[in-house]
C-alpha positions in Angstrom: 244.6 86.5 -28.8 244.0 90.2 -28.0 247.3 91.2 -29.9 246.1 89.1 -33.0 242.7 90.9 -32.9 244.1 94.3 -32.6 246.4 93.6 -35.6 243.4 92.6 -37.6 241.6 95.8 -36.5 244.6 98.0 -37.5 245.0 96.3 -41.0 241.2 96.3 -41.9 239.5 99.5 -42.9 237.0 100.6 -40.3 234.0 100.3 -42.6 234.9 96.6 -43.2 236.0 95.8 -39.6 233.6 93.3 -38.0 235.6 92.8 -34.8 233.8 93.6 -31.6 237.1 94.7 -30.1 237.4 98.5 -30.1 239.9 100.0 -32.6 242.7 102.2 -31.1 241.0 105.3 -29.6 237.6 104.2 -30.6 234.5 105.5 -28.6 230.8 104.6 -28.9 227.7 106.8 -28.6 223.9 105.9 -29.1 222.4 106.8 -32.5 219.7 109.4 -32.0 216.1 107.9 -32.0 217.6 104.5 -32.1 219.3 104.5 -28.7 218.1 101.1 -27.6 219.2 99.5 -30.8 222.4 101.0 -32.4 225.6 102.6 -31.4 228.0 104.6 -33.7 231.7 105.1 -33.1 234.1 107.9 -33.8 235.7 105.6 -36.4 232.4 105.4 -38.3 231.5 101.9 -37.3 227.9 100.8 -36.3 227.2 98.3 -33.6 223.9 96.5 -33.0 223.1 96.0 -29.3 221.9 92.7 -28.1 218.2 92.6 -27.8 215.1 90.4 -27.8 213.3 90.3 -31.0 210.0 88.8 -32.2 209.9 87.1 -35.6 207.0 87.4 -38.0 205.7 84.0 -36.8 205.7 85.1 -33.2 208.8 83.3 -32.1 211.1 85.2 -29.8 214.8 85.2 -30.4 217.9 87.0 -29.1 219.7 89.1 -31.6 223.4 89.1 -30.4 225.6 92.2 -30.4 227.3 92.6 -33.7 229.1 95.1 -36.0 226.9 96.1 -39.0 228.7 96.7 -42.3 227.3 99.6 -44.4 226.8 99.7 -48.1 229.5 101.7 -50.0 227.7 104.1 -52.4 229.9 105.5 -55.2 229.0 108.7 -57.2 231.0 109.3 -60.3 232.1 113.0 -61.1 232.8 113.6 -64.8 234.6 116.8 -64.2 237.2 115.1 -62.0 236.9 111.6 -63.5 236.7 110.1 -59.9 234.3 108.8 -57.4 233.1 110.2 -54.1 231.8 107.7 -51.5 229.2 107.5 -48.9 228.5 104.8 -46.4 224.8 103.9 -46.2 223.4 101.7 -43.5 220.1 100.0 -44.1 218.4 97.6 -41.6 215.0 96.6 -40.3 214.1 97.4 -36.7 210.8 96.3 -35.2 209.2 95.9 -38.7 210.4 99.3 -40.1 213.2 99.8 -42.7 215.8 102.2 -41.4 218.3 103.9 -43.6 220.9 106.6 -42.9 224.3 107.9 -44.0 226.8 106.8 -41.3 228.9 110.0 -41.6 225.9 112.1 -40.7 225.5 110.2 -37.4 229.2 110.5 -36.7 229.1 114.3 -37.0 225.8 114.5 -34.9 227.3 112.3 -32.1 230.9 113.4 -32.0 231.0 117.0 -33.3 227.6 118.7 -32.7 223.9 117.8 -32.8 221.8 119.3 -35.6 218.3 118.8 -37.0 218.6 115.5 -38.8 215.4 116.4 -40.8 216.8 119.7 -42.0 217.6 118.9 -45.7 219.5 122.3 -46.0 222.2 120.8 -43.6 224.8 118.8 -45.6 227.6 116.8 -43.9 230.5 116.3 -46.4 233.5 114.0 -46.2 236.4 116.3 -46.7 238.2 114.1 -49.4 235.1 112.2 -50.5 236.7 109.0 -49.3 235.8 106.3 -46.7 237.5 107.8 -43.7 234.6 109.3 -41.7 236.2 110.2 -38.4 234.9 113.5 -37.0 238.0 115.5 -38.1 237.3 114.4 -41.8 233.7 115.9 -41.8 232.4 119.3 -42.8 229.1 120.9 -42.1 227.7 122.9 -45.0 224.3 124.2 -46.3 223.1 123.5 -49.8 224.6 126.8 -51.0 227.9 126.1 -49.4 227.9 122.6 -50.9 227.5 124.0 -54.4 230.3 126.6 -53.8 232.6 123.8 -52.5 231.9 121.8 -55.7 233.0 124.7 -57.8 236.1 125.4 -55.6 237.2 121.7 -55.8 236.5 121.4 -59.6 233.7 118.9 -59.1 231.3 121.3 -60.8 231.7 123.9 -63.6 230.4 127.3 -63.2 226.9 127.7 -64.8 228.3 130.9 -66.5 231.0 129.1 -68.4 230.7 128.5 -72.1 231.6 124.8 -71.9 228.9 124.2 -69.3 226.4 126.0 -71.4 227.3 124.0 -74.4 227.1 120.8 -72.4 223.6 121.7 -71.2 222.5 122.5 -74.7 223.8 119.1 -76.0 222.0 117.4 -73.1 218.7 119.2 -73.7 215.6 117.1 -74.5 216.1 117.9 -78.3 219.8 117.3 -78.2 221.7 114.2 -79.2 223.2 112.6 -76.1 226.4 110.9 -77.4 226.5 108.4 -74.6 225.5 104.8 -74.3 222.3 104.1 -72.4 221.1 100.7 -71.2 217.6 99.4 -70.8 216.6 97.0 -68.0 213.3 95.1 -67.2 211.3 95.5 -64.0 213.5 92.8 -62.4 216.7 94.7 -63.1 217.8 92.4 -66.0 219.7 94.1 -68.9 217.7 94.1 -72.1 219.7 96.2 -74.5 222.4 98.9 -74.6 222.0 101.6 -77.2 224.6 103.9 -78.6 222.7 107.0 -77.3 219.2 108.1 -76.2 218.3 109.0 -79.7 218.8 105.5 -81.0 216.9 104.1 -77.9 213.9 106.4 -78.6 213.9 105.5 -82.3 213.9 101.8 -81.5 211.6 101.7 -78.4 209.3 104.6 -79.1 209.9 105.9 -75.7 210.4 109.6 -75.5 213.7 111.2 -74.9 212.6 113.1 -71.9 211.2 109.9 -70.2 214.4 108.0 -70.7 216.4 110.9 -69.4 214.2 111.2 -66.4 214.6 107.5 -65.4 218.3 107.5 -66.1 218.7 110.7 -63.9 216.8 109.6 -60.9 217.8 105.9 -61.1 214.9 104.6 -58.8 212.0 104.9 -61.2 210.7 103.2 -64.2 210.0 104.7 -67.8 207.3 102.7 -69.7 208.1 99.6 -67.4 211.9 99.9 -67.8 214.8 101.1 -65.7 217.5 103.1 -67.6 221.1 103.8 -66.8 223.9 105.6 -68.7 226.7 103.3 -69.5 226.6 99.5 -69.6 225.9 98.3 -66.0 225.3 94.6 -66.1 222.1 94.8 -63.8 220.0 97.1 -61.5 219.6 96.4 -57.9 215.7 96.4 -57.9 215.5 94.8 -54.4 217.2 97.8 -52.8 215.2 100.2 -54.9 212.0 98.6 -53.6 213.2 98.7 -50.0 214.0 102.4 -50.4 210.7 103.3 -52.0 208.9 101.6 -49.1 210.5 103.7 -46.4 208.3 106.1 -44.5 210.8 108.9 -44.9 210.8 108.8 -48.7 208.3 111.2 -49.9 209.6 112.4 -53.2 212.2 111.2 -55.8 214.9 113.3 -54.4 214.6 111.4 -51.0 214.9 108.1 -52.9 217.8 109.3 -54.9 219.6 110.4 -51.7 219.1 107.0 -50.0 220.2 105.1 -53.2 223.3 107.1 -53.9 224.2 108.8 -50.7 224.2 112.1 -52.5 221.8 114.9 -53.2 220.8 115.6 -56.7 222.8 118.5 -58.1 
């Protein structure tokens, strides 16, 4: 039986491995400020500890030990035409919504502690993938993160002509030649327009208001969500959970929780 479980562990990516059996070489440490509730491993898995919980109706129940699977957030990069990933774990503990990037906790526990509230500290996954073992993580500040994006071709220099031209075309008075989709407050697709100019002409909503909603993802413009492209729907429940978190003070906080990335 143990051999069978180990075979499953080896074949299954760590971020989708629900087995309570340790993966080869796996170690566990308490997550800071949640020591009584959650552990994180050097393979990037999160384990809920068994505990007594009280439901909303006052009934007590035992929550068994289990592996918690994080959400996989993807962020598209137009310069490299690929995606970078982040594993975001969201749960509710003692009536409070908790959300964190798993790789930040792996770095904190298995590389070195740091101020988790310091927004200038950025923990990056070396290849932007889903392997978040300690040796795959880098600690940077915001300036270092921007420099790394230039060096890896994920961002063009602000001094390049092509970048200047791109910014000019994307200015509030420019014509964004990119489809944009409109969703109601329940996240249901209403219409996809050829570009923002067309959306403005038909809806009467200003270009800058549509661009603002499409940029930050978590806010409405005139009662609608907006997305570049043709996504079939918007995950409104997740947006509402994020906006209700105590640690979300500004749109940048909500964007970070929603995408796993800082706004560049």
